[in-house]
C-alpha positions as CSV (number, residue, x, y, z in Angstrom):
1,M,14.9,-27.6,27.5
2,V,11.9,-28.0,25.2
3,D,12.9,-31.6,24.4
4,R,13.0,-32.5,28.1
5,F,9.7,-30.8,28.8
6,W,7.9,-32.5,25.8
7,R,9.3,-35.9,26.7
8,K,8.4,-35.5,30.4
9,N,4.8,-34.7,29.4
10,G,4.5,-37.8,27.2
11,Y,5.1,-36.3,23.8
12,R,6.4,-38.8,21.2
13,M,9.4,-37.3,19.4
14,R,9.0,-37.7,15.6
15,A,12.2,-36.0,14.6
16,V,15.0,-33.7,15.8
17,N,17.1,-31.7,13.5
18,S,20.3,-30.6,15.3
19,H,21.5,-28.3,12.6
20,V,23.6,-25.5,14.0
21,D,21.9,-22.6,12.1
22,A,18.3,-24.0,12.0
23,P,17.5,-26.5,14.7
24,A,14.0,-28.0,14.8
25,M,11.9,-30.5,16.7
26,Y,8.8,-32.4,15.8
27,A,6.6,-34.3,18.3
28,E,3.2,-35.7,18.8
29,T,1.0,-35.4,21.9
30,K,-1.0,-38.3,23.4
31,D,-4.2,-36.9,21.9
32,G,-2.8,-36.7,18.3
33,F,-1.7,-33.0,18.0
34,V,1.6,-32.6,16.1
35,V,3.8,-29.8,17.4
36,S,7.0,-28.4,15.9
37,L,9.5,-25.8,17.1
38,I,11.8,-24.4,14.5
39,V,14.5,-21.8,15.0
40,A,15.1,-20.0,11.7
41,D,17.1,-17.2,10.4
42,K,18.5,-14.8,13.0
43,G,16.8,-16.6,15.8
44,Q,13.2,-16.3,14.6
45,V,11.3,-19.0,16.4
46,H,8.3,-20.7,14.8
47,F,5.9,-22.9,16.9
48,D,3.3,-24.7,15.0
49,V,0.5,-27.1,16.1
50,N,-1.4,-29.3,13.7
51,S,-4.6,-30.8,15.2
52,P,-6.0,-34.2,14.7
53,C,-9.0,-34.5,12.3
54,V,-11.5,-31.8,13.0
55,S,-14.6,-30.4,11.3
56,Y,-14.3,-27.3,9.2
57,S,-15.5,-24.1,10.8
58,E,-15.6,-20.4,9.8
59,V,-13.1,-18.1,11.4
60,A,-14.3,-14.7,12.6
61,A,-12.5,-11.5,11.4
62,P,-10.2,-9.9,14.0
63,T,-12.0,-7.7,16.5
64,S,-9.1,-5.3,17.0
65,Q,-6.3,-3.7,15.1
66,A,-2.7,-4.8,15.3
67,T,-0.8,-2.9,18.0
68,A,2.7,-3.0,16.5
69,P,3.6,0.2,14.6
70,L,4.5,-0.5,11.0
71,D,5.7,2.0,8.5
72,P,3.0,2.1,5.7
73,E,5.8,2.2,3.1
74,A,7.7,-0.8,4.6
75,E,8.2,-3.7,2.2
76,F,8.7,-6.3,5.0
77,I,7.6,-6.5,8.6
78,P,10.7,-5.7,10.6
79,R,12.4,-8.3,12.7
80,P,11.9,-8.1,16.5
81,N,14.7,-6.2,18.2
82,I,14.2,-7.3,21.9
83,H,17.1,-9.1,23.5
84,S,16.6,-11.9,26.1
85,D,19.5,-13.2,28.1
86,F,17.6,-16.4,28.6
87,W,16.7,-17.1,25.0
88,S,20.0,-15.8,23.7
89,A,22.2,-18.0,26.0
90,E,24.8,-20.1,24.3
91,A,23.8,-23.2,26.3
92,P,20.6,-24.1,28.1
93,E,20.7,-24.1,31.9
94,V,20.4,-27.6,33.2
95,G,17.7,-28.2,35.8
96,V,15.9,-24.9,35.2
97,T,12.1,-25.3,35.4
98,S,9.3,-22.8,34.8
99,G,6.8,-22.2,37.5
100,R,4.0,-22.3,34.9
């Protein structure tokens, strides 16, 4: 579904990795942004965007605390435990479009 959407919107596909356990897609927008969507271990999805050349700028510190509870003694941030019928489907639904 993401591939169809990106192509429909003029993204140039750079590479597609169809690996069963870790699929990934890499594309470039018309204005030079490079986007990637990677599905990693246990369905963790990573979406990255690299911008075309820009000037360096300072980044302000966060203005609010994180809202997710985390055990202060935890060694790792826990994996999300929310199930989605849509994102956990075995096959994408053909012809489904988002109203957004």
